[in-house]
MARVORO-803659 format. One record per residue (C-alpha): x, y, z. Coordinates in Angstrom, 1 decimal, padded with zeros to 4 digits. Example, Ala and Ser with C-alpha at 12.3 -4.5 7.8 and 13.67 -1.06 7.14 Angstrom:
<recs>
((012.3; -004.5; 007.8))
((013.7; -001.1; 007.1))
</recs>
This chain:
<recs>
((002.9; -003.8; -037.7))
((004.8; -002.6; -034.6))
((005.7; 001.1; -034.3))
((009.4; 001.5; -033.5))
((010.2; 003.8; -030.6))
((013.7; 005.2; -030.6))
((013.9; 007.7; -027.7))
((012.9; 008.1; -024.1))
((011.4; 011.4; -025.0))
((008.7; 009.6; -027.0))
((005.4; 010.4; -025.3))
((004.3; 006.8; -025.4))
((007.4; 005.6; -023.6))
((007.3; 008.6; -021.2))
((003.7; 007.6; -020.3))
((004.8; 004.0; -019.7))
((007.6; 005.0; -017.4))
((005.3; 007.4; -015.5))
((002.6; 004.7; -015.0))
((005.3; 002.3; -013.8))
((006.2; 004.7; -011.0))
((003.1; 006.7; -010.1))
((000.2; 004.9; -008.3))
((-002.0; 008.1; -008.5))
((-001.6; 008.2; -012.3))
((-002.5; 004.5; -012.5))
((-005.7; 005.1; -010.5))
((-006.7; 008.2; -012.5))
((-006.2; 006.5; -015.9))
((-007.5; 003.1; -014.8))
((-004.5; 001.2; -016.2))
((-001.4; -000.5; -014.9))
((001.9; -002.0; -016.2))
((002.6; -005.7; -016.6))
((006.2; -006.9; -017.1))
((007.2; -010.4; -018.1))
((005.9; -013.2; -020.2))
((004.3; -015.4; -017.5))
((002.6; -012.4; -015.8))
((001.2; -011.1; -019.1))
((-000.1; -014.5; -020.2))
((-001.9; -015.0; -016.9))
((-003.2; -011.4; -017.1))
((-004.7; -012.1; -020.6))
((-006.0; -015.5; -019.6))
((-007.9; -013.8; -016.7))
((-009.7; -011.6; -019.2))
((-007.9; -008.3; -018.7))
((-007.8; -005.9; -021.7))
((-004.5; -004.9; -023.1))
((-004.2; -001.3; -024.1))
((-000.6; -001.3; -025.4))
((002.2; -003.8; -025.8))
((005.9; -002.9; -025.8))
((008.4; -005.5; -027.1))
((012.1; -005.8; -027.4))
((012.5; -008.4; -030.2))
((016.2; -008.9; -029.4))
((015.4; -010.1; -025.9))
((012.0; -011.7; -026.6))
((013.3; -013.9; -029.3))
((016.2; -015.1; -027.2))
((013.8; -016.0; -024.3))
((011.3; -017.6; -026.6))
((008.8; -014.9; -025.5))
((007.9; -013.4; -028.9))
((004.5; -011.7; -028.4))
((002.3; -014.0; -030.6))
((-001.2; -015.4; -030.3))
((-003.1; -015.0; -027.1))
((-000.6; -012.5; -025.5))
((-001.4; -009.8; -028.1))
((-005.1; -010.5; -028.5))
((-007.0; -007.3; -027.9))
((-004.0; -005.0; -028.1))
((-004.3; -002.5; -031.0))
((-001.1; -000.8; -030.2))
((002.2; -002.7; -030.4))
((005.5; -000.8; -030.0))
((009.0; -002.1; -030.6))
((011.9; -001.0; -028.3))
((015.6; -001.4; -028.6))
((017.5; -003.3; -025.9))
((018.7; -000.1; -024.3))
((015.3; 001.4; -024.2))
((013.8; -001.7; -022.8))
((016.4; -001.7; -020.1))
((015.2; 001.7; -019.1))
((011.5; 000.8; -019.2))
((011.7; -002.5; -017.3))
((011.8; -002.6; -013.5))
((014.3; -005.4; -013.5))
((016.3; -007.8; -015.7))
((015.1; -011.1; -016.9))
((011.6; -010.1; -017.9))
((011.7; -011.6; -021.4))
((011.5; -008.4; -023.3))
((007.7; -007.9; -022.9))
((005.8; -005.0; -021.2))
((002.2; -004.0; -021.5))
((-000.2; -001.3; -020.3))
((-003.4; -003.1; -019.2))
((-006.9; -001.8; -018.3))
((-007.6; -002.3; -014.6))
((-010.8; -003.6; -013.1))
((-012.0; -003.7; -009.5))
((-013.8; -006.7; -007.8))
((-016.3; -005.6; -005.2))
((-016.7; -007.5; -001.9))
((-020.5; -007.9; -002.5))
((-019.9; -009.4; -005.9))
((-017.4; -012.0; -004.8))
((-018.7; -015.6; -004.9))
((-017.1; -018.4; -002.8))
((-017.8; -022.1; -002.4))
((-019.3; -024.1; 000.4))
((-016.2; -024.2; 002.5))
((-014.0; -021.3; 001.4))
((-010.5; -020.6; 002.5))
((-009.9; -016.8; 002.6))
((-006.7; -014.9; 003.3))
((-007.2; -011.5; 004.9))
((-004.4; -008.9; 005.1))
((-004.8; -005.7; 007.1))
((-002.7; -002.7; 006.1))
((000.2; -004.6; 004.6))
((002.5; -001.9; 003.2))
((005.3; -003.6; 001.1))
((004.3; -004.6; -002.4))
((006.7; -007.5; -002.4))
((005.1; -009.0; 000.7))
((001.6; -008.7; -000.7))
((002.7; -010.2; -004.0))
((004.3; -013.1; -002.2))
((001.2; -013.8; -000.2))
((-000.9; -013.8; -003.3))
((001.5; -016.3; -004.8))
((001.1; -018.6; -001.8))
((-002.7; -018.1; -001.9))
((-002.8; -019.3; -005.5))
((-000.5; -022.3; -004.7))
((-002.7; -023.3; -001.8))
((-005.9; -023.0; -003.8))
((-007.3; -020.2; -001.6))
((-010.7; -018.9; -002.7))
((-009.9; -015.2; -002.3))
((-007.6; -012.7; -000.7))
((-009.1; -009.6; 001.0))
((-006.8; -006.6; 001.5))
((-008.1; -004.4; 004.2))
((-007.2; -000.7; 004.4))
((-004.4; -001.2; 001.9))
((-001.2; 000.9; 002.1))
((000.1; -000.3; -001.2))
((-001.3; -000.1; -004.7))
((-002.7; -003.5; -005.9))
((-001.3; -002.8; -009.4))
((002.2; -001.9; -008.3))
((004.6; -003.5; -010.8))
((006.7; -005.0; -008.0))
((003.6; -006.5; -006.5))
((002.6; -008.1; -009.8))
((006.1; -009.4; -010.3))
((006.4; -010.8; -006.8))
((003.0; -012.6; -007.2))
((004.3; -014.1; -010.5))
((000.9; -013.1; -011.9))
((-001.1; -014.6; -009.1))
((-002.8; -011.2; -008.6))
((-004.7; -012.2; -011.8))
((-005.5; -015.8; -010.8))
((-006.8; -015.3; -007.3))
((-009.9; -013.1; -006.6))
((-008.6; -010.0; -004.8))
((-010.8; -007.5; -003.0))
((-009.8; -004.2; -001.4))
((-012.1; -002.8; 001.3))
((-012.1; -001.6; 004.9))
((-011.7; -003.9; 007.9))
((-015.2; -003.1; 009.0))
((-016.6; -004.2; 005.6))
((-014.6; -007.4; 005.6))
((-015.7; -008.4; 009.1))
((-019.4; -007.8; 008.3))
((-019.1; -009.8; 005.1))
((-017.3; -012.7; 006.8))
((-019.9; -012.8; 009.6))
((-022.7; -012.7; 007.1))
((-021.2; -015.7; 005.2))
((-020.6; -017.6; 008.5))
((-016.9; -017.8; 007.7))
((-014.8; -018.5; 010.8))
((-012.3; -015.8; 011.6))
((-008.9; -016.9; 012.8))
((-006.5; -014.0; 013.7))
((-002.8; -014.5; 013.7))
((-001.5; -012.9; 016.9))
((000.8; -013.5; 019.9))
((-001.6; -012.5; 022.6))
((-004.3; -015.0; 024.0))
((-003.6; -017.4; 021.2))
((-003.3; -021.1; 020.6))
((-001.0; -023.0; 018.3))
((-002.2; -022.8; 014.7))
((-002.2; -026.6; 014.1))
((-004.6; -027.1; 017.1))
((-007.4; -025.1; 015.4))
((-009.9; -026.6; 012.9))
((-009.5; -025.1; 009.5))
((-011.6; -027.6; 007.5))
((-014.7; -025.5; 007.5))
((-015.3; -022.0; 006.0))
((-012.2; -020.2; 007.3))
((-010.6; -016.7; 007.0))
((-007.0; -016.4; 008.2))
((-006.3; -012.8; 009.2))
((-002.9; -011.2; 009.4))
((-001.6; -007.7; 010.1))
((001.7; -005.9; 009.7))
((004.9; -007.2; 011.3))
((005.3; -003.9; 013.1))
((001.9; -003.4; 014.7))
((-000.1; -006.5; 014.1))
((-003.9; -006.4; 013.9))
((-006.2; -003.7; 015.1))
((-008.6; -004.3; 017.9))
((-011.5; -004.6; 015.5))
((-010.1; -007.9; 014.2))
((-009.1; -009.2; 017.6))
((-012.7; -008.7; 018.9))
((-014.3; -010.1; 015.8))
((-012.2; -013.3; 015.8))
((-013.6; -016.7; 016.6))
((-010.1; -017.8; 017.6))
((-006.6; -016.4; 017.9))
((-003.7; -018.5; 016.5))
((000.1; -018.3; 016.6))
((003.1; -019.9; 015.0))
((005.6; -021.2; 017.6))
((008.7; -019.1; 017.7))
((011.6; -021.1; 019.1))
((014.5; -018.7; 018.5))
((015.2; -015.1; 019.6))
((012.8; -013.5; 017.1))
((009.1; -013.0; 017.9))
((007.8; -012.9; 014.4))
((008.2; -014.1; 010.8))
((007.8; -012.2; 007.6))
((004.1; -011.8; 006.8))
((004.4; -013.7; 003.6))
((006.2; -016.6; 005.2))
((003.6; -016.8; 008.0))
((000.8; -016.7; 005.5))
((002.2; -019.6; 003.6))
((002.6; -021.7; 006.8))
((-001.0; -021.0; 007.8))
((-002.5; -021.6; 004.3))
((-000.8; -024.9; 004.0))
((-002.0; -026.0; 007.4))
((-005.5; -025.5; 006.1))
((-004.6; -027.5; 003.0))
((-003.1; -030.3; 005.2))
((-006.2; -030.5; 007.4))
((-008.6; -030.5; 004.4))
((-006.7; -033.2; 002.6))
((-006.8; -035.4; 005.7))
((-010.5; -035.3; 006.0))
</recs>
């Protein structure tokens, strides 16, 4: 039976709110917060362990998101919130009245397995959680084998990242490491490195992406570091026909990932 929480001063709710906001606390406790039915279902389906579940029955019932069956499996602690309390606990509206604290886990680069002709997305020092989440969503949609986040400037378990990915952070293997580690791993696996950059580059659709391929992107402000430029097997660019010289990193990632999909489907 769910325990009813009635005040923001309740220690359980205060911890939930703190975990939502503080990346250091998430790292120290080894947990993160998931908000929304789809995200939680994908999290549980991926084998993550639920520590606590927070539900607003008034919202969940209206959305058809009552926490039954698989979504609550493994959760020993279920708490009920009023509509007002849920509004304070949730990051945004429209999240079906379901929140959870989940045990985090970390995939190591050396433990990651890929197929014969993998498609890997590599992001260096991407700062905005929304951008990284959107890239993960595109990687999932394009069937990418993995996403490698190098020298991250954002927390992988940031609630905004999880929401922007629509749970793809749970469906695509994601590894955080240094650029040096990623380059060494890709070279060892004979995965071709294509860096997205303006300098000394060719149009992206003129490069073969049918074999083992890593598409590497940096930040919109500074681009990639020299380590990636030197390690690259080829430099690619998206044609810019207007006054701007770059696209949002998540938009660029989607374009390049789907070029790889197009080429592979034409084989």
